[in-house]
C-alpha positions as CSV (number, residue, x, y, z in Angstrom):
1,M,48.7,27.5,0.1
2,Y,46.7,28.0,3.2
3,R,47.5,28.8,6.8
4,I,46.0,26.7,9.4
5,S,43.6,29.5,10.2
6,E,42.5,29.6,6.6
7,L,42.2,25.6,6.6
8,T,39.9,25.6,9.4
9,N,37.6,28.0,7.6
10,Q,37.8,25.9,4.4
11,V,36.7,22.7,6.2
12,G,35.0,23.7,9.2
13,L,37.2,22.0,11.8
14,S,39.3,23.4,14.6
15,R,42.9,24.1,14.8
16,T,43.3,21.4,17.5
17,A,41.5,19.0,15.2
18,L,43.5,19.7,12.2
19,L,46.8,19.3,14.2
20,Y,45.5,15.8,15.2
21,Y,45.0,14.9,11.5
22,E,48.6,16.0,10.9
23,K,49.8,14.0,14.0
24,L,48.0,10.8,12.3
25,G,49.6,11.8,9.1
26,L,46.5,12.4,7.2
27,I,47.7,15.9,6.2
28,K,51.2,17.2,5.9
29,G,51.7,20.9,6.8
30,Q,55.0,22.5,5.7
31,R,56.7,24.6,8.4
32,Q,57.9,28.0,7.2
33,A,60.8,30.0,8.6
34,N,58.7,32.0,10.4
35,G,57.0,29.0,12.4
36,Y,53.7,29.2,10.5
37,R,52.5,26.0,8.8
38,L,51.2,26.1,5.2
39,Y,48.9,23.6,3.7
40,S,48.1,22.8,0.2
41,A,44.9,22.6,-2.0
42,L,45.5,18.6,-1.7
43,D,45.3,18.8,2.0
44,V,41.9,20.8,1.8
45,E,40.6,18.0,-0.5
46,Q,42.0,15.2,1.6
47,V,40.3,16.7,4.8
48,K,36.9,16.9,2.9
49,F,37.4,13.4,1.5
50,I,37.9,12.1,5.1
51,Q,34.9,13.9,6.3
52,Q,32.7,12.2,3.6
53,L,34.3,8.8,5.0
54,Q,33.4,9.7,8.5
55,L,29.8,10.5,7.7
56,G,29.9,6.9,6.3
57,G,30.8,5.7,9.8
58,L,34.6,5.4,9.7
59,S,36.8,6.2,12.4
60,L,39.8,8.5,11.7
61,K,42.2,5.4,11.9
62,E,39.9,3.6,9.4
63,C,40.1,6.3,7.2
64,K,43.9,6.4,7.4
65,T,43.9,2.7,6.7
66,C,41.5,3.3,3.6
67,L,43.6,6.0,2.4
68,A,47.0,4.2,2.7
69,H,46.3,0.8,1.8
70,Q,43.9,-1.3,-0.5
71,V,40.3,-0.9,0.5
72,D,39.0,-3.4,3.1
73,K,35.8,-4.4,1.5
74,E,34.5,-6.4,4.2
75,M,35.0,-3.3,6.8
76,L,33.2,-1.2,4.2
77,K,30.2,-3.6,4.0
78,Q,29.7,-3.6,7.7
79,R,30.0,0.3,7.9
80,L,27.4,0.4,5.0
81,A,25.0,-1.9,6.7
82,K,25.4,0.2,9.9
83,L,24.9,3.5,7.7
84,D,21.7,1.9,6.3
85,E,20.2,1.4,9.6
86,E,21.0,4.9,11.0
87,I,19.5,6.1,7.7
88,L,16.2,4.3,8.5
89,Q,16.2,5.6,12.0
90,K,16.7,9.1,11.0
91,Q,13.9,8.7,8.3
92,Q,11.6,7.2,11.2
93,A,12.5,10.2,13.3
94,R,11.6,12.5,10.5
95,E,8.4,11.0,9.8
96,M,7.5,11.5,13.6
97,L,8.3,15.0,13.4
98,A,6.4,15.7,10.1
99,A,3.3,13.7,11.9
100,M,3.6,15.7,15.1
101,A,3.6,18.9,13.1
102,G,0.8,17.9,10.7
103,L,2.8,18.2,7.6
104,N,1.7,15.0,5.6
105,A,3.0,15.8,2.0
106,E,5.2,12.5,2.4
107,V,3.8,10.9,5.6
108,N,0.7,9.0,6.1
109,E,-0.2,10.2,9.6
110,Q,-2.6,7.6,10.3
111,S,0.0,4.9,9.6
112,W,2.6,6.8,12.0
113,H,-0.1,6.9,15.0
114,Q,-0.6,3.1,14.5
115,K,3.2,2.4,14.6
116,A,3.6,4.8,17.7
117,I,0.7,2.9,19.3
118,H,2.4,-0.4,18.8
119,D,5.9,0.7,19.4
120,T,5.6,3.1,22.4
121,P,1.9,2.9,23.6
122,K,2.1,4.8,26.8
123,A,4.5,7.4,25.7
124,H,2.3,8.3,22.7
125,F,-1.0,8.0,24.7
126,N,0.4,10.5,27.2
127,W,1.5,12.8,24.4
128,L,-2.0,12.8,22.8
129,L,-3.6,13.8,26.1
130,T,-1.2,16.8,26.1
131,Q,-2.4,17.8,22.8
132,G,-6.0,18.1,24.1
133,F,-7.3,14.8,23.1
134,S,-9.7,12.9,25.5
135,E,-8.9,9.2,26.6
136,K,-11.2,7.7,24.2
137,E,-9.9,9.6,21.3
138,A,-6.3,9.1,22.2
139,F,-6.8,5.3,22.2
140,R,-8.9,5.0,19.2
141,M,-6.4,6.7,16.8
142,K,-8.5,5.3,13.8
143,W,-10.9,8.3,14.5
144,L,-8.3,10.5,13.3
145,S,-8.2,11.6,9.7
146,K,-4.9,11.9,7.8
147,N,-4.4,15.3,9.2
148,M,-4.8,16.0,13.0
149,T,-5.9,19.6,12.1
150,Q,-9.0,18.0,10.5
151,H,-9.7,16.0,13.7
152,D,-12.6,18.6,15.0
153,Q,-14.4,18.1,11.9
154,Y,-14.0,14.3,12.0
155,M,-15.2,14.1,15.7
156,A,-18.0,16.5,15.1
157,D,-19.5,14.2,12.4
158,F,-18.7,11.0,14.6
159,M,-20.7,12.5,17.5
160,H,-23.4,13.6,15.2
161,V,-23.9,10.1,14.2
162,F,-24.1,8.9,17.8
163,D,-26.5,11.7,19.0
164,G,-29.3,10.0,17.6
165,L,-28.5,6.7,19.1
166,E,-29.4,5.1,22.4
167,R,-26.2,2.8,22.4
168,W,-22.4,3.8,21.9
169,G,-21.4,-0.1,21.8
170,P,-22.8,-3.5,22.0
171,G,-24.6,-4.6,25.1
172,G,-28.0,-5.0,26.6
173,E,-30.0,-5.0,29.8
174,S,-29.9,-9.1,29.9
175,E,-26.1,-9.0,29.8
176,T,-25.9,-6.6,32.8
177,L,-28.6,-8.5,34.7
178,H,-26.6,-11.8,34.1
179,A,-23.5,-10.2,35.3
180,L,-25.3,-9.1,38.5
181,S,-26.6,-12.7,39.2
182,L,-23.1,-13.9,39.1
183,L,-22.0,-11.7,42.2
184,T,-20.9,-13.4,45.4
185,S,-22.0,-10.5,47.7
186,K,-24.1,-7.5,47.7
187,P,-22.0,-4.1,47.3
188,K,-22.9,-1.2,49.0
189,R,-20.5,1.2,47.4
190,V,-20.1,0.8,43.7
191,L,-18.1,2.8,41.1
192,E,-19.1,2.6,37.6
193,I,-16.4,3.6,35.2
194,G,-17.1,4.7,31.6
195,C,-20.9,4.9,32.3
196,G,-21.6,6.5,28.8
197,K,-25.5,7.3,28.5
198,G,-26.2,5.4,31.7
199,L,-27.9,2.2,30.3
200,A,-26.1,-0.2,32.6
201,T,-26.2,2.6,35.4
202,K,-30.1,2.3,35.3
203,V,-30.0,-1.4,35.7
204,L,-27.5,-1.1,38.5
205,A,-29.6,1.5,40.2
206,Q,-32.9,-0.8,39.9
207,H,-31.3,-3.9,41.4
208,L,-28.8,-3.0,43.9
209,K,-29.2,-1.1,47.1
210,A,-26.1,0.8,47.0
211,E,-24.5,4.2,46.5
212,I,-23.2,4.4,43.0
213,T,-20.8,6.8,41.4
214,A,-21.0,7.0,37.9
215,V,-18.0,8.2,36.2
216,D,-17.4,9.3,32.5
217,N,-15.3,12.0,30.9
218,E,-18.0,12.9,28.5
219,E,-20.2,15.7,29.9
220,T,-22.9,15.2,27.4
221,A,-23.1,11.6,28.5
222,L,-23.3,12.5,32.1
223,A,-26.2,14.9,31.1
224,S,-28.1,11.9,29.6
225,V,-27.5,9.7,32.8
226,K,-29.0,12.5,34.9
227,Q,-32.0,13.1,32.6
228,M,-32.5,9.3,32.5
229,L,-32.5,9.0,36.3
230,Q,-35.0,11.8,36.7
231,S,-37.4,10.2,34.3
232,Q,-37.2,6.9,36.3
233,P,-40.1,6.2,39.0
234,K,-38.4,6.6,42.6
235,V,-40.0,3.4,43.4
236,K,-37.8,1.6,40.9
237,L,-34.5,2.9,41.9
238,K,-33.3,1.0,44.9
239,S,-29.7,2.9,44.8
240,S,-28.6,6.5,45.1
241,V,-26.6,7.7,41.9
242,K,-24.3,10.5,41.8
243,T,-22.3,11.6,38.4
244,L,-18.7,12.5,38.2
245,C,-16.9,13.9,35.1
246,A,-13.1,12.5,35.6
247,T,-10.5,10.6,33.7
248,M,-10.3,6.9,34.5
249,T,-6.5,7.0,34.5
250,D,-6.7,9.6,37.4
251,L,-9.6,8.8,39.4
252,P,-10.1,11.1,42.5
253,F,-10.9,8.5,45.1
254,E,-9.1,7.3,48.3
255,P,-7.8,3.5,48.4
256,N,-10.6,0.9,49.6
257,S,-13.4,3.3,48.8
258,F,-15.6,0.9,46.8
259,D,-17.0,-2.7,47.2
260,M,-17.4,-3.1,43.5
261,I,-16.2,-1.5,40.2
262,W,-18.3,-1.9,37.2
263,A,-16.9,-1.1,33.8
264,E,-18.8,-2.2,30.5
265,S,-16.8,-1.7,27.3
266,S,-14.4,0.8,29.0
267,A,-11.4,-1.0,30.2
268,Y,-9.9,-1.1,26.8
269,I,-9.4,2.6,26.8
270,M,-6.5,2.5,29.0
271,G,-5.7,-1.2,28.4
272,V,-7.2,-4.2,30.4
273,E,-4.0,-5.1,32.2
274,N,-3.3,-1.6,33.2
275,A,-7.1,-1.3,34.3
276,L,-6.7,-4.3,36.4
277,T,-3.8,-3.1,38.4
278,A,-4.7,0.7,38.5
279,W,-8.3,0.0,39.8
280,K,-7.3,-2.8,42.3
281,P,-6.4,-0.2,45.1
282,L,-9.8,1.5,45.0
283,L,-11.5,-1.9,46.0
284,T,-11.9,-3.2,49.5
285,D,-10.8,-6.8,50.4
286,N,-13.0,-9.2,48.6
287,G,-14.2,-6.4,46.4
288,L,-15.8,-7.1,43.1
289,L,-14.7,-6.0,39.5
290,V,-17.0,-6.6,36.5
291,F,-16.1,-5.7,33.3
292,S,-16.4,-6.4,29.6
293,D,-14.1,-6.5,26.6
294,L,-13.8,-7.2,23.1
295,V,-12.2,-10.6,22.7
296,L,-11.2,-13.2,20.0
297,L,-13.6,-16.3,19.9
298,T,-10.9,-18.2,18.1
299,N,-7.4,-19.1,18.6
300,K,-6.9,-19.0,14.7
301,P,-8.4,-15.8,13.4
302,S,-8.5,-15.1,9.7
303,K,-5.8,-12.7,8.2
304,D,-8.5,-10.1,7.7
305,V,-9.7,-10.2,11.4
306,T,-6.1,-10.1,12.6
307,A,-5.1,-7.1,10.4
308,H,-8.3,-5.2,11.4
309,W,-7.8,-5.7,15.0
310,Q,-4.1,-5.0,15.0
311,K,-4.9,-1.6,13.7
312,D,-8.1,-0.9,15.7
313,Y,-7.4,-2.7,18.9
314,P,-3.9,-4.1,19.1
315,D,-4.5,-5.6,22.6
316,I,-7.4,-7.8,21.6
317,Q,-6.8,-11.3,23.3
318,T,-8.5,-14.7,23.5
319,I,-10.7,-15.1,26.5
320,E,-8.2,-17.5,28.0
321,T,-5.5,-14.8,27.9
322,R,-7.8,-12.4,29.4
323,R,-8.5,-15.1,32.2
324,K,-4.8,-15.5,32.8
325,Q,-4.3,-11.7,33.1
326,I,-7.0,-11.4,35.7
327,A,-5.4,-14.1,37.9
328,K,-2.0,-12.5,37.5
329,A,-3.4,-9.2,38.5
330,G,-4.5,-10.7,42.0
331,Y,-8.0,-11.4,41.2
332,Q,-10.0,-14.6,41.5
333,L,-12.4,-15.2,38.5
334,I,-15.9,-15.8,39.5
335,A,-17.3,-16.2,36.0
336,D,-17.3,-15.0,32.6
337,F,-19.6,-15.2,29.5
338,T,-19.9,-14.2,25.9
339,Y,-22.5,-11.6,24.9
340,Q,-25.5,-12.9,23.0
341,Q,-26.3,-11.9,19.4
342,A,-29.1,-9.5,20.5
343,S,-26.4,-7.5,22.3
344,W,-24.7,-6.7,19.0
345,D,-28.1,-6.4,17.2
346,N,-28.9,-3.6,19.9
347,Y,-25.9,-1.6,18.7
348,Y,-25.1,-2.4,15.0
349,L,-28.8,-2.5,13.6
350,P,-29.7,1.1,14.9
351,L,-26.1,2.2,13.7
352,Q,-26.8,0.7,10.2
353,Q,-30.0,2.5,10.1
354,R,-28.7,5.8,11.2
355,I,-25.9,5.8,8.7
356,N,-28.2,5.2,5.8
357,E,-30.4,8.0,6.9
358,L,-27.3,10.7,7.0
359,S,-25.6,9.1,3.9
360,T,-26.8,12.0,1.7
361,G,-26.5,14.9,3.9
362,M,-23.2,13.7,5.2
363,K,-21.7,12.7,1.6
364,G,-18.0,12.8,1.9
365,S,-17.6,12.6,5.5
366,Q,-14.7,10.2,6.6
367,A,-16.3,9.5,9.8
368,L,-19.3,8.1,8.4
369,A,-17.4,6.1,5.9
370,D,-15.2,4.6,8.8
371,L,-18.4,3.7,10.7
372,S,-20.3,2.1,7.6
373,R,-17.0,0.0,7.0
374,E,-17.1,-1.1,10.7
375,V,-20.7,-2.2,10.2
376,E,-19.7,-4.2,7.1
377,F,-16.7,-5.8,8.8
378,Y,-19.0,-7.0,11.7
379,L,-21.6,-8.5,9.5
380,K,-18.9,-10.5,7.6
381,Y,-16.8,-11.5,10.7
382,Q,-19.0,-11.7,13.6
383,K,-18.4,-15.3,14.4
384,E,-14.7,-14.6,15.1
385,Y,-14.9,-11.8,17.8
386,G,-17.3,-10.7,20.5
387,Y,-17.6,-9.3,23.8
388,Q,-17.0,-11.3,27.0
389,M,-18.1,-10.1,30.4
390,F,-15.8,-11.2,33.3
391,A,-16.8,-11.1,37.1
392,A,-13.7,-11.2,39.5
393,Q,-13.1,-10.9,43.2
394,F,-10.1,-9.1,44.6
395,K,-8.1,-10.9,47.3
396,L,-5.5,-9.3,49.5
């Protein structure tokens, strides 16, 4: 026999809770002449049995019914379904913690990141920034190896490949010039977001009479921009250019600071819809926004293409969807056009050659393998997707 204090130690419940159990008739204490209650071994087992039922989702009243009458199987089925759902949620929570801690014995970290990007993109993005990743790295989680502790080596390999290349993405001078020809006014203050190595910057500086601020969050890219500008004859540069290392999600400029924002292949980093909204206050009335983005060229992409971009760029849209988003954000579309084949060749052909050159010395590099697969995918499915340049005007 057990006193109530001993029973509390046996089952881990408070005295108040046990008295409530007794009030419901779930246990039966025997009051002694001295006023103490004594409980039997059966009471101990009864409480432990009830605790198991409660872990299954049953209330105390349902436990009492279950113990006193025939089992309500329909009720138990409902509780079982709810319990399965809770177990799944707990497992997902466990996988999240394991991924964040870099413990991958049972977790595919890359899959977790892809799920987080899909389910909670903004929160996941902000968390990655606090972990020390740049915006570009945070968005393109395919650059991560399965273990975040290996990320530095992966990115070192990735940058080693691109150090020997002029372009970091599809494009060409002809595309920049075509976009310039679409402008309805001549801007005097231009903000270029995500300038990279400055290939578009040079074209803008040669053909506009404006003050250009070229922004990127890669110091090495900005160093290339400065070197490129210094090598250009001053007679060819009609614009003055200054560079700034800054994040595109927190640009240090006052409202209405620019007549035009230029963003080739960079708006995707923060999401096109977010960029359309976030950059708008920086423009003057009738200010221009020119940006390019990866789009689907068909309304019915193949399963392989859909799966590929769901993983690498979940926000990819058709051209028509991007047009609607531009209008919804308060811009008037001036024109848009699809990049020519040469713009892709400018990027992928040198990249393919560079991969071949490095294949022996970087054998086993995950970054090199991923880039190789990217080239192969493009060569196979290039007709289903492409880059689209959009020129729009902001109207108050």
